[in-house]
GUKOLPA-558072 format. One record per atom (N, C-alpha, C): residue number from 1; residue in three letters; atom name; y, x, z. Coordinates in nm, 3 decimals. Example, Ala and Ser with C-alpha at 12.3 -4.5 7.8 and 13.67 -1.06 7.14 Angstrom:
BEGIN
{rec 1; "ala"; "N"; {-0.569; 1.319; 0.780}};
{rec 1; "ala"; "CA"; {-0.450; 1.230; 0.780}};
{rec 1; "ala"; "C"; {-0.330; 1.320; 0.780}};
{rec 2; "ser"; "N"; {-0.225; 1.285; 0.708}};
{rec 2; "ser"; "CA"; {-0.106; 1.367; 0.714}};
{rec 2; "ser"; "C"; {0.003; 1.290; 0.787}};
//
This chain:
BEGIN
{rec 1; "met"; "N"; {0.303; -1.766; 0.765}};
{rec 1; "met"; "CA"; {0.377; -1.729; 0.886}};
{rec 1; "met"; "C"; {0.501; -1.650; 0.841}};
{rec 2; "ser"; "N"; {0.608; -1.675; 0.907}};
{rec 2; "ser"; "CA"; {0.730; -1.604; 0.873}};
{rec 2; "ser"; "C"; {0.749; -1.485; 0.966}};
{rec 3; "gly"; "N"; {0.837; -1.398; 0.926}};
{rec 3; "gly"; "CA"; {0.866; -1.283; 1.009}};
{rec 3; "gly"; "C"; {0.797; -1.158; 0.959}};
{rec 4; "asp"; "N"; {0.841; -1.047; 1.009}};
{rec 4; "asp"; "CA"; {0.792; -0.918; 0.966}};
{rec 4; "asp"; "C"; {0.693; -0.865; 1.070}};
{rec 5; "tyr"; "N"; {0.574; -0.831; 1.024}};
{rec 5; "tyr"; "CA"; {0.472; -0.778; 1.116}};
{rec 5; "tyr"; "C"; {0.518; -0.651; 1.185}};
{rec 6; "arg"; "N"; {0.609; -0.576; 1.122}};
{rec 6; "arg"; "CA"; {0.657; -0.451; 1.183}};
{rec 6; "arg"; "C"; {0.740; -0.475; 1.308}};
{rec 7; "asn"; "N"; {0.783; -0.599; 1.329}};
{rec 7; "asn"; "CA"; {0.858; -0.633; 1.451}};
{rec 7; "asn"; "C"; {0.767; -0.665; 1.568}};
{rec 8; "leu"; "N"; {0.639; -0.680; 1.543}};
{rec 8; "leu"; "CA"; {0.544; -0.713; 1.650}};
{rec 8; "leu"; "C"; {0.512; -0.589; 1.733}};
{rec 9; "ile"; "N"; {0.526; -0.602; 1.864}};
{rec 9; "ile"; "CA"; {0.491; -0.492; 1.954}};
{rec 9; "ile"; "C"; {0.344; -0.453; 1.936}};
{rec 10; "ala"; "N"; {0.258; -0.553; 1.917}};
{rec 10; "ala"; "CA"; {0.115; -0.526; 1.899}};
{rec 10; "ala"; "C"; {0.093; -0.435; 1.778}};
{rec 11; "trp"; "N"; {0.162; -0.463; 1.669}};
{rec 11; "trp"; "CA"; {0.144; -0.381; 1.548}};
{rec 11; "trp"; "C"; {0.195; -0.239; 1.572}};
{rec 12; "arg"; "N"; {0.310; -0.226; 1.636}};
{rec 12; "arg"; "CA"; {0.367; -0.093; 1.663}};
{rec 12; "arg"; "C"; {0.273; -0.010; 1.750}};
{rec 13; "lys"; "N"; {0.220; -0.072; 1.855}};
{rec 13; "lys"; "CA"; {0.130; 0.000; 1.944}};
{rec 13; "lys"; "C"; {-0.002; 0.032; 1.874}};
{rec 14; "ala"; "N"; {-0.049; -0.059; 1.791}};
{rec 14; "ala"; "CA"; {-0.173; -0.035; 1.717}};
{rec 14; "ala"; "C"; {-0.157; 0.079; 1.617}};
{rec 15; "lys"; "N"; {-0.043; 0.084; 1.552}};
{rec 15; "lys"; "CA"; {-0.016; 0.193; 1.458}};
{rec 15; "lys"; "C"; {-0.012; 0.327; 1.532}};
{rec 16; "arg"; "N"; {0.056; 0.328; 1.647}};
{rec 16; "arg"; "CA"; {0.064; 0.452; 1.726}};
{rec 16; "arg"; "C"; {-0.076; 0.496; 1.770}};
{rec 17; "leu"; "N"; {-0.159; 0.400; 1.811}};
{rec 17; "leu"; "CA"; {-0.296; 0.431; 1.850}};
{rec 17; "leu"; "C"; {-0.373; 0.492; 1.732}};
{rec 18; "ala"; "N"; {-0.358; 0.434; 1.614}};
{rec 18; "ala"; "CA"; {-0.427; 0.486; 1.496}};
{rec 18; "ala"; "C"; {-0.385; 0.630; 1.468}};
{rec 19; "leu"; "N"; {-0.257; 0.658; 1.479}};
{rec 19; "leu"; "CA"; {-0.209; 0.796; 1.458}};
{rec 19; "leu"; "C"; {-0.267; 0.890; 1.564}};
{rec 20; "asp"; "N"; {-0.273; 0.844; 1.688}};
{rec 20; "asp"; "CA"; {-0.330; 0.927; 1.796}};
{rec 20; "asp"; "C"; {-0.477; 0.954; 1.772}};
{rec 21; "val"; "N"; {-0.550; 0.855; 1.721}};
{rec 21; "val"; "CA"; {-0.692; 0.874; 1.692}};
{rec 21; "val"; "C"; {-0.709; 0.976; 1.579}};
{rec 22; "tyr"; "N"; {-0.626; 0.967; 1.477}};
{rec 22; "tyr"; "CA"; {-0.633; 1.066; 1.368}};
{rec 22; "tyr"; "C"; {-0.608; 1.207; 1.422}};
{rec 23; "arg"; "N"; {-0.508; 1.222; 1.507}};
{rec 23; "arg"; "CA"; {-0.479; 1.354; 1.564}};
{rec 23; "arg"; "C"; {-0.596; 1.404; 1.649}};
{rec 24; "cys"; "N"; {-0.651; 1.316; 1.727}};
{rec 24; "cys"; "CA"; {-0.762; 1.351; 1.816}};
{rec 24; "cys"; "C"; {-0.886; 1.392; 1.736}};
{rec 25; "thr"; "N"; {-0.918; 1.320; 1.632}};
{rec 25; "thr"; "CA"; {-1.043; 1.345; 1.558}};
{rec 25; "thr"; "C"; {-1.033; 1.468; 1.469}};
{rec 26; "arg"; "N"; {-0.914; 1.523; 1.449}};
{rec 26; "arg"; "CA"; {-0.902; 1.648; 1.373}};
{rec 26; "arg"; "C"; {-0.983; 1.760; 1.437}};
{rec 27; "lys"; "N"; {-1.000; 1.751; 1.568}};
{rec 27; "lys"; "CA"; {-1.068; 1.857; 1.643}};
{rec 27; "lys"; "C"; {-1.219; 1.836; 1.653}};
{rec 28; "phe"; "N"; {-1.269; 1.727; 1.598}};
{rec 28; "phe"; "CA"; {-1.413; 1.700; 1.605}};
{rec 28; "phe"; "C"; {-1.490; 1.800; 1.519}};
{rec 29; "pro"; "N"; {-1.617; 1.821; 1.549}};
{rec 29; "pro"; "CA"; {-1.698; 1.911; 1.466}};
{rec 29; "pro"; "C"; {-1.701; 1.864; 1.320}};
{rec 30; "lys"; "N"; {-1.705; 1.958; 1.230}};
{rec 30; "lys"; "CA"; {-1.704; 1.926; 1.087}};
{rec 30; "lys"; "C"; {-1.823; 1.841; 1.046}};
{rec 31; "asp"; "N"; {-1.936; 1.855; 1.115}};
{rec 31; "asp"; "CA"; {-2.053; 1.774; 1.078}};
{rec 31; "asp"; "C"; {-2.038; 1.627; 1.117}};
{rec 32; "glu"; "N"; {-1.929; 1.593; 1.185}};
{rec 32; "glu"; "CA"; {-1.901; 1.453; 1.221}};
{rec 32; "glu"; "C"; {-1.805; 1.385; 1.123}};
{rec 33; "ile"; "N"; {-1.761; 1.458; 1.019}};
{rec 33; "ile"; "CA"; {-1.660; 1.404; 0.929}};
{rec 33; "ile"; "C"; {-1.704; 1.271; 0.867}};
{rec 34; "tyr"; "N"; {-1.832; 1.254; 0.837}};
{rec 34; "tyr"; "CA"; {-1.882; 1.130; 0.777}};
{rec 34; "tyr"; "C"; {-1.947; 1.039; 0.880}};
{rec 35; "gly"; "N"; {-1.944; 1.081; 1.005}};
{rec 35; "gly"; "CA"; {-2.003; 1.002; 1.112}};
{rec 35; "gly"; "C"; {-1.896; 0.945; 1.202}};
{rec 36; "leu"; "N"; {-1.892; 0.994; 1.323}};
{rec 36; "leu"; "CA"; {-1.803; 0.941; 1.425}};
{rec 36; "leu"; "C"; {-1.655; 0.952; 1.387}};
{rec 37; "thr"; "N"; {-1.616; 1.062; 1.325}};
{rec 37; "thr"; "CA"; {-1.476; 1.079; 1.284}};
{rec 37; "thr"; "C"; {-1.435; 0.966; 1.191}};
{rec 38; "ser"; "N"; {-1.514; 0.944; 1.089}};
{rec 38; "ser"; "CA"; {-1.483; 0.841; 0.990}};
{rec 38; "ser"; "C"; {-1.483; 0.702; 1.052}};
{rec 39; "gln"; "N"; {-1.582; 0.674; 1.135}};
{rec 39; "gln"; "CA"; {-1.590; 0.541; 1.198}};
{rec 39; "gln"; "C"; {-1.472; 0.514; 1.290}};
{rec 40; "met"; "N"; {-1.434; 0.614; 1.368}};
{rec 40; "met"; "CA"; {-1.322; 0.596; 1.460}};
{rec 40; "met"; "C"; {-1.192; 0.574; 1.385}};
{rec 41; "arg"; "N"; {-1.174; 0.651; 1.279}};
{rec 41; "arg"; "CA"; {-1.051; 0.636; 1.200}};
{rec 41; "arg"; "C"; {-1.046; 0.498; 1.134}};
{rec 42; "arg"; "N"; {-1.158; 0.453; 1.080}};
{rec 42; "arg"; "CA"; {-1.161; 0.321; 1.016}};
{rec 42; "arg"; "C"; {-1.132; 0.210; 1.116}};
{rec 43; "ala"; "N"; {-1.194; 0.219; 1.233}};
{rec 43; "ala"; "CA"; {-1.171; 0.116; 1.336}};
{rec 43; "ala"; "C"; {-1.026; 0.117; 1.380}};
{rec 44; "ala"; "N"; {-0.971; 0.238; 1.400}};
{rec 44; "ala"; "CA"; {-0.832; 0.250; 1.447}};
{rec 44; "ala"; "C"; {-0.733; 0.194; 1.345}};
{rec 45; "val"; "N"; {-0.755; 0.223; 1.218}};
{rec 45; "val"; "CA"; {-0.666; 0.174; 1.112}};
{rec 45; "val"; "C"; {-0.682; 0.024; 1.093}};
{rec 46; "ser"; "N"; {-0.800; -0.027; 1.121}};
{rec 46; "ser"; "CA"; {-0.827; -0.169; 1.104}};
{rec 46; "ser"; "C"; {-0.744; -0.256; 1.199}};
{rec 47; "val"; "N"; {-0.712; -0.203; 1.316}};
{rec 47; "val"; "CA"; {-0.638; -0.284; 1.414}};
{rec 47; "val"; "C"; {-0.499; -0.322; 1.363}};
{rec 48; "pro"; "N"; {-0.411; -0.225; 1.329}};
{rec 48; "pro"; "CA"; {-0.280; -0.266; 1.278}};
{rec 48; "pro"; "C"; {-0.288; -0.335; 1.142}};
{rec 49; "ser"; "N"; {-0.388; -0.299; 1.063}};
{rec 49; "ser"; "CA"; {-0.404; -0.362; 0.932}};
{rec 49; "ser"; "C"; {-0.434; -0.510; 0.945}};
{rec 50; "asn"; "N"; {-0.521; -0.547; 1.038}};
{rec 50; "asn"; "CA"; {-0.553; -0.688; 1.059}};
{rec 50; "asn"; "C"; {-0.435; -0.765; 1.115}};
{rec 51; "ile"; "N"; {-0.359; -0.702; 1.202}};
{rec 51; "ile"; "CA"; {-0.239; -0.768; 1.256}};
{rec 51; "ile"; "C"; {-0.142; -0.797; 1.141}};
{rec 52; "ala"; "N"; {-0.120; -0.698; 1.057}};
{rec 52; "ala"; "CA"; {-0.028; -0.716; 0.944}};
{rec 52; "ala"; "C"; {-0.079; -0.821; 0.847}};
{rec 53; "glu"; "N"; {-0.206; -0.815; 0.813}};
{rec 53; "glu"; "CA"; {-0.261; -0.912; 0.719}};
{rec 53; "glu"; "C"; {-0.253; -1.054; 0.776}};
{rec 54; "gly"; "N"; {-0.285; -1.069; 0.902}};
{rec 54; "gly"; "CA"; {-0.277; -1.201; 0.965}};
{rec 54; "gly"; "C"; {-0.135; -1.255; 0.966}};
{rec 55; "lys"; "N"; {-0.039; -1.167; 0.993}};
{rec 55; "lys"; "CA"; {0.101; -1.210; 0.997}};
{rec 55; "lys"; "C"; {0.146; -1.258; 0.859}};
{rec 56; "gly"; "N"; {0.085; -1.205; 0.755}};
{rec 56; "gly"; "CA"; {0.119; -1.245; 0.620}};
{rec 56; "gly"; "C"; {0.054; -1.373; 0.572}};
{rec 57; "arg"; "N"; {-0.033; -1.428; 0.651}};
{rec 57; "arg"; "CA"; {-0.100; -1.553; 0.614}};
{rec 57; "arg"; "C"; {-0.009; -1.672; 0.635}};
{rec 58; "tyr"; "N"; {-0.054; -1.788; 0.591}};
{rec 58; "tyr"; "CA"; {0.032; -1.906; 0.589}};
{rec 58; "tyr"; "C"; {0.023; -1.994; 0.713}};
{rec 59; "ser"; "N"; {-0.073; -1.968; 0.800}};
{rec 59; "ser"; "CA"; {-0.086; -2.056; 0.916}};
{rec 59; "ser"; "C"; {-0.112; -1.976; 1.043}};
{rec 60; "gln"; "N"; {-0.082; -2.038; 1.156}};
{rec 60; "gln"; "CA"; {-0.111; -1.976; 1.284}};
{rec 60; "gln"; "C"; {-0.261; -1.959; 1.303}};
{rec 61; "lys"; "N"; {-0.338; -2.055; 1.254}};
{rec 61; "lys"; "CA"; {-0.484; -2.048; 1.267}};
{rec 61; "lys"; "C"; {-0.537; -1.922; 1.199}};
{rec 62; "glu"; "N"; {-0.487; -1.893; 1.080}};
{rec 62; "glu"; "CA"; {-0.531; -1.772; 1.009}};
{rec 62; "glu"; "C"; {-0.484; -1.647; 1.083}};
{rec 63; "phe"; "N"; {-0.362; -1.651; 1.134}};
{rec 63; "phe"; "CA"; {-0.309; -1.537; 1.208}};
{rec 63; "phe"; "C"; {-0.398; -1.507; 1.328}};
{rec 64; "val"; "N"; {-0.435; -1.610; 1.402}};
{rec 64; "val"; "CA"; {-0.522; -1.592; 1.520}};
{rec 64; "val"; "C"; {-0.657; -1.533; 1.478}};
{rec 65; "gln"; "N"; {-0.710; -1.579; 1.366}};
{rec 65; "gln"; "CA"; {-0.839; -1.526; 1.319}};
{rec 65; "gln"; "C"; {-0.829; -1.375; 1.294}};
{rec 66; "phe"; "N"; {-0.719; -1.331; 1.235}};
{rec 66; "phe"; "CA"; {-0.701; -1.187; 1.211}};
{rec 66; "phe"; "C"; {-0.675; -1.111; 1.340}};
{rec 67; "leu"; "N"; {-0.614; -1.176; 1.438}};
{rec 67; "leu"; "CA"; {-0.598; -1.113; 1.569}};
{rec 67; "leu"; "C"; {-0.734; -1.092; 1.634}};
{rec 68; "tyr"; "N"; {-0.825; -1.187; 1.614}};
{rec 68; "tyr"; "CA"; {-0.963; -1.169; 1.663}};
{rec 68; "tyr"; "C"; {-1.029; -1.049; 1.595}};
{rec 69; "his"; "N"; {-1.007; -1.035; 1.465}};
{rec 69; "his"; "CA"; {-1.063; -0.919; 1.393}};
{rec 69; "his"; "C"; {-1.005; -0.789; 1.449}};
{rec 70; "ala"; "N"; {-0.875; -0.790; 1.474}};
{rec 70; "ala"; "CA"; {-0.810; -0.671; 1.530}};
{rec 70; "ala"; "C"; {-0.869; -0.636; 1.666}};
{rec 71; "arg"; "N"; {-0.890; -0.740; 1.748}};
{rec 71; "arg"; "CA"; {-0.949; -0.716; 1.881}};
{rec 71; "arg"; "C"; {-1.091; -0.663; 1.869}};
{rec 72; "gly"; "N"; {-1.167; -0.714; 1.774}};
{rec 72; "gly"; "CA"; {-1.302; -0.664; 1.753}};
{rec 72; "gly"; "C"; {-1.301; -0.517; 1.714}};
{rec 73; "ser"; "N"; {-1.211; -0.479; 1.625}};
{rec 73; "ser"; "CA"; {-1.200; -0.338; 1.585}};
{rec 73; "ser"; "C"; {-1.156; -0.252; 1.703}};
{rec 74; "leu"; "N"; {-1.070; -0.306; 1.786}};
{rec 74; "leu"; "CA"; {-1.024; -0.232; 1.904}};
{rec 74; "leu"; "C"; {-1.141; -0.206; 2.000}};
{rec 75; "leu"; "N"; {-1.225; -0.306; 2.021}};
{rec 75; "leu"; "CA"; {-1.341; -0.288; 2.108}};
{rec 75; "leu"; "C"; {-1.441; -0.190; 2.047}};
{rec 76; "glu"; "N"; {-1.454; -0.194; 1.916}};
{rec 76; "glu"; "CA"; {-1.539; -0.097; 1.846}};
{rec 76; "glu"; "C"; {-1.485; 0.045; 1.871}};
{rec 77; "leu"; "N"; {-1.354; 0.061; 1.859}};
{rec 77; "leu"; "CA"; {-1.292; 0.191; 1.883}};
{rec 77; "leu"; "C"; {-1.312; 0.238; 2.027}};
{rec 78; "glu"; "N"; {-1.298; 0.146; 2.123}};
{rec 78; "glu"; "CA"; {-1.320; 0.183; 2.264}};
{rec 78; "glu"; "C"; {-1.460; 0.240; 2.284}};
{rec 79; "thr"; "N"; {-1.558; 0.177; 2.222}};
{rec 79; "thr"; "CA"; {-1.696; 0.225; 2.233}};
{rec 79; "thr"; "C"; {-1.710; 0.364; 2.172}};
{rec 80; "gln"; "N"; {-1.651; 0.383; 2.057}};
{rec 80; "gln"; "CA"; {-1.659; 0.513; 1.988}};
{rec 80; "gln"; "C"; {-1.587; 0.621; 2.067}};
{rec 81; "leu"; "N"; {-1.476; 0.588; 2.129}};
{rec 81; "leu"; "CA"; {-1.407; 0.685; 2.214}};
{rec 81; "leu"; "C"; {-1.495; 0.727; 2.331}};
{rec 82; "ser"; "N"; {-1.565; 0.631; 2.390}};
{rec 82; "ser"; "CA"; {-1.655; 0.662; 2.501}};
{rec 82; "ser"; "C"; {-1.768; 0.755; 2.456}};
{rec 83; "ile"; "N"; {-1.823; 0.727; 2.340}};
{rec 83; "ile"; "CA"; {-1.930; 0.812; 2.285}};
{rec 83; "ile"; "C"; {-1.876; 0.953; 2.257}};
{rec 84; "ala"; "N"; {-1.758; 0.961; 2.196}};
{rec 84; "ala"; "CA"; {-1.699; 1.092; 2.167}};
{rec 84; "ala"; "C"; {-1.672; 1.170; 2.295}};
{rec 85; "his"; "N"; {-1.630; 1.101; 2.398}};
{rec 85; "his"; "CA"; {-1.608; 1.169; 2.527}};
{rec 85; "his"; "C"; {-1.741; 1.217; 2.585}};
{rec 86; "asp"; "N"; {-1.842; 1.132; 2.580}};
{rec 86; "asp"; "CA"; {-1.974; 1.170; 2.632}};
{rec 86; "asp"; "C"; {-2.032; 1.290; 2.557}};
{rec 87; "leu"; "N"; {-2.000; 1.301; 2.429}};
{rec 87; "leu"; "CA"; {-2.046; 1.415; 2.348}};
{rec 87; "leu"; "C"; {-1.957; 1.538; 2.366}};
{rec 88; "glu"; "N"; {-1.854; 1.523; 2.449}};
{rec 88; "glu"; "CA"; {-1.758; 1.629; 2.481}};
{rec 88; "glu"; "C"; {-1.673; 1.669; 2.360}};
{rec 89; "tyr"; "N"; {-1.648; 1.574; 2.270}};
{rec 89; "tyr"; "CA"; {-1.556; 1.595; 2.159}};
{rec 89; "tyr"; "C"; {-1.412; 1.570; 2.204}};
{rec 90; "ile"; "N"; {-1.397; 1.491; 2.310}};
{rec 90; "ile"; "CA"; {-1.265; 1.457; 2.364}};
{rec 90; "ile"; "C"; {-1.265; 1.495; 2.512}};
{rec 91; "asp"; "N"; {-1.163; 1.569; 2.554}};
{rec 91; "asp"; "CA"; {-1.157; 1.602; 2.697}};
{rec 91; "asp"; "C"; {-1.109; 1.480; 2.776}};
{rec 92; "leu"; "N"; {-1.125; 1.487; 2.905}};
{rec 92; "leu"; "CA"; {-1.099; 1.373; 2.992}};
{rec 92; "leu"; "C"; {-0.955; 1.324; 2.982}};
{rec 93; "thr"; "N"; {-0.859; 1.414; 2.978}};
{rec 93; "thr"; "CA"; {-0.718; 1.375; 2.973}};
{rec 93; "thr"; "C"; {-0.687; 1.294; 2.846}};
{rec 94; "val"; "N"; {-0.733; 1.341; 2.732}};
{rec 94; "val"; "CA"; {-0.711; 1.271; 2.605}};
{rec 94; "val"; "C"; {-0.785; 1.138; 2.606}};
{rec 95; "phe"; "N"; {-0.909; 1.139; 2.654}};
{rec 95; "phe"; "CA"; {-0.987; 1.015; 2.661}};
{rec 95; "phe"; "C"; {-0.916; 0.911; 2.746}};
{rec 96; "glu"; "N"; {-0.870; 0.949; 2.863}};
{rec 96; "glu"; "CA"; {-0.803; 0.854; 2.952}};
{rec 96; "glu"; "C"; {-0.674; 0.800; 2.890}};
{rec 97; "ser"; "N"; {-0.602; 0.885; 2.820}};
{rec 97; "ser"; "CA"; {-0.479; 0.841; 2.753}};
{rec 97; "ser"; "C"; {-0.510; 0.739; 2.643}};
{rec 98; "leu"; "N"; {-0.610; 0.768; 2.560}};
{rec 98; "leu"; "CA"; {-0.648; 0.676; 2.453}};
{rec 98; "leu"; "C"; {-0.707; 0.547; 2.509}};
{rec 99; "glu"; "N"; {-0.784; 0.560; 2.614}};
{rec 99; "glu"; "CA"; {-0.842; 0.442; 2.679}};
{rec 99; "glu"; "C"; {-0.731; 0.352; 2.735}};
{rec 100; "ser"; "N"; {-0.630; 0.413; 2.793}};
{rec 100; "ser"; "CA"; {-0.517; 0.337; 2.845}};
{rec 100; "ser"; "C"; {-0.444; 0.264; 2.732}};
{rec 101; "glu"; "N"; {-0.427; 0.331; 2.619}};
{rec 101; "glu"; "CA"; {-0.363; 0.267; 2.503}};
{rec 101; "glu"; "C"; {-0.445; 0.148; 2.455}};
{rec 102; "thr"; "N"; {-0.577; 0.164; 2.447}};
{rec 102; "thr"; "CA"; {-0.660; 0.054; 2.399}};
{rec 102; "thr"; "C"; {-0.659; -0.063; 2.496}};
{rec 103; "glu"; "N"; {-0.658; -0.035; 2.625}};
{rec 103; "glu"; "CA"; {-0.655; -0.142; 2.724}};
{rec 103; "glu"; "C"; {-0.524; -0.220; 2.716}};
{rec 104; "glu"; "N"; {-0.413; -0.149; 2.705}};
{rec 104; "glu"; "CA"; {-0.283; -0.216; 2.694}};
{rec 104; "glu"; "C"; {-0.276; -0.300; 2.567}};
{rec 105; "leu"; "N"; {-0.322; -0.244; 2.457}};
{rec 105; "leu"; "CA"; {-0.320; -0.318; 2.331}};
{rec 105; "leu"; "C"; {-0.412; -0.439; 2.338}};
{rec 106; "gly"; "N"; {-0.524; -0.426; 2.404}};
{rec 106; "gly"; "CA"; {-0.614; -0.540; 2.422}};
{rec 106; "gly"; "C"; {-0.547; -0.654; 2.497}};
{rec 107; "arg"; "N"; {-0.473; -0.621; 2.601}};
{rec 107; "arg"; "CA"; {-0.400; -0.724; 2.677}};
{rec 107; "arg"; "C"; {-0.294; -0.792; 2.589}};
{rec 108; "ile"; "N"; {-0.226; -0.713; 2.508}};
{rec 108; "ile"; "CA"; {-0.124; -0.768; 2.419}};
{rec 108; "ile"; "C"; {-0.188; -0.861; 2.316}};
{rec 109; "leu"; "N"; {-0.298; -0.818; 2.256}};
{rec 109; "leu"; "CA"; {-0.367; -0.902; 2.157}};
{rec 109; "leu"; "C"; {-0.417; -1.031; 2.221}};
{rec 110; "asn"; "N"; {-0.474; -1.021; 2.341}};
{rec 110; "asn"; "CA"; {-0.521; -1.142; 2.410}};
{rec 110; "asn"; "C"; {-0.404; -1.237; 2.437}};
{rec 111; "gly"; "N"; {-0.290; -1.182; 2.475}};
{rec 111; "gly"; "CA"; {-0.173; -1.264; 2.499}};
{rec 111; "gly"; "C"; {-0.126; -1.335; 2.373}};
{rec 112; "leu"; "N"; {-0.125; -1.263; 2.261}};
{rec 112; "leu"; "CA"; {-0.087; -1.325; 2.134}};
{rec 112; "leu"; "C"; {-0.185; -1.435; 2.094}};
{rec 113; "ile"; "N"; {-0.312; -1.406; 2.108}};
{rec 113; "ile"; "CA"; {-0.415; -1.505; 2.073}};
{rec 113; "ile"; "C"; {-0.395; -1.631; 2.158}};
{rec 114; "asn"; "N"; {-0.380; -1.612; 2.287}};
{rec 114; "asn"; "CA"; {-0.361; -1.727; 2.376}};
{rec 114; "asn"; "C"; {-0.234; -1.804; 2.343}};
{rec 115; "arg"; "N"; {-0.128; -1.733; 2.315}};
{rec 115; "arg"; "CA"; {-0.001; -1.798; 2.283}};
{rec 115; "arg"; "C"; {-0.012; -1.885; 2.159}};
{rec 116; "phe"; "N"; {-0.071; -1.830; 2.054}};
{rec 116; "phe"; "CA"; {-0.079; -1.906; 1.929}};
{rec 116; "phe"; "C"; {-0.186; -2.014; 1.934}};
{rec 117; "gln"; "N"; {-0.288; -1.997; 2.013}};
{rec 117; "gln"; "CA"; {-0.387; -2.103; 2.027}};
{rec 117; "gln"; "C"; {-0.327; -2.222; 2.103}};
{rec 118; "val"; "N"; {-0.248; -2.193; 2.206}};
{rec 118; "val"; "CA"; {-0.185; -2.300; 2.284}};
{rec 118; "val"; "C"; {-0.085; -2.374; 2.196}};
{rec 119; "gln"; "N"; {-0.008; -2.302; 2.115}};
{rec 119; "gln"; "CA"; {0.089; -2.365; 2.025}};
{rec 119; "gln"; "C"; {0.019; -2.456; 1.924}};
{rec 120; "arg"; "N"; {-0.098; -2.411; 1.877}};
{rec 120; "arg"; "CA"; {-0.172; -2.488; 1.778}};
{rec 120; "arg"; "C"; {-0.228; -2.616; 1.838}};
{rec 121; "ile"; "N"; {-0.269; -2.609; 1.964}};
{rec 121; "ile"; "CA"; {-0.328; -2.725; 2.032}};
{rec 121; "ile"; "C"; {-0.219; -2.825; 2.067}};
{rec 122; "ser"; "N"; {-0.102; -2.777; 2.105}};
{rec 122; "ser"; "CA"; {0.007; -2.866; 2.148}};
{rec 122; "ser"; "C"; {0.059; -2.953; 2.037}};
//
C-alpha cells in the first residue's frame, strides 16, 4: 500500500487515544502496574501500531486484516476502561471522554474497513 500512515485520521486519533490512556493510567494504584495499567497501555498502543503496520503492507487485503486487529484492540481497551471506571480508578468525566474517543475511532475504523472491502470486491 502506498502513502504515509501518519496521514490517516484513524492513526492520528488512535495515537492521541494511546497518549490519553497513558496519562490516565499514571494515577492508577501502584499494585495495578503489572495488571490493568499494563494491559490498557498495551491495548491502546496496539491500535495505532496495527494501523501503521497494515498501511505498510503490500495489499488492501492485508491492510484490512490489520484494521480488524486494531478494532479488536480498541474493543479490548473499551472493556478495560469500563472495568477501571467500575473500580473507581477513573472518574466519570475522564471515562466518558475516553469512551467518546473510542467510539469515534471505532466508527472511523469501521468506515475504513468497509471502504477497502468494497474496493477489493469491485
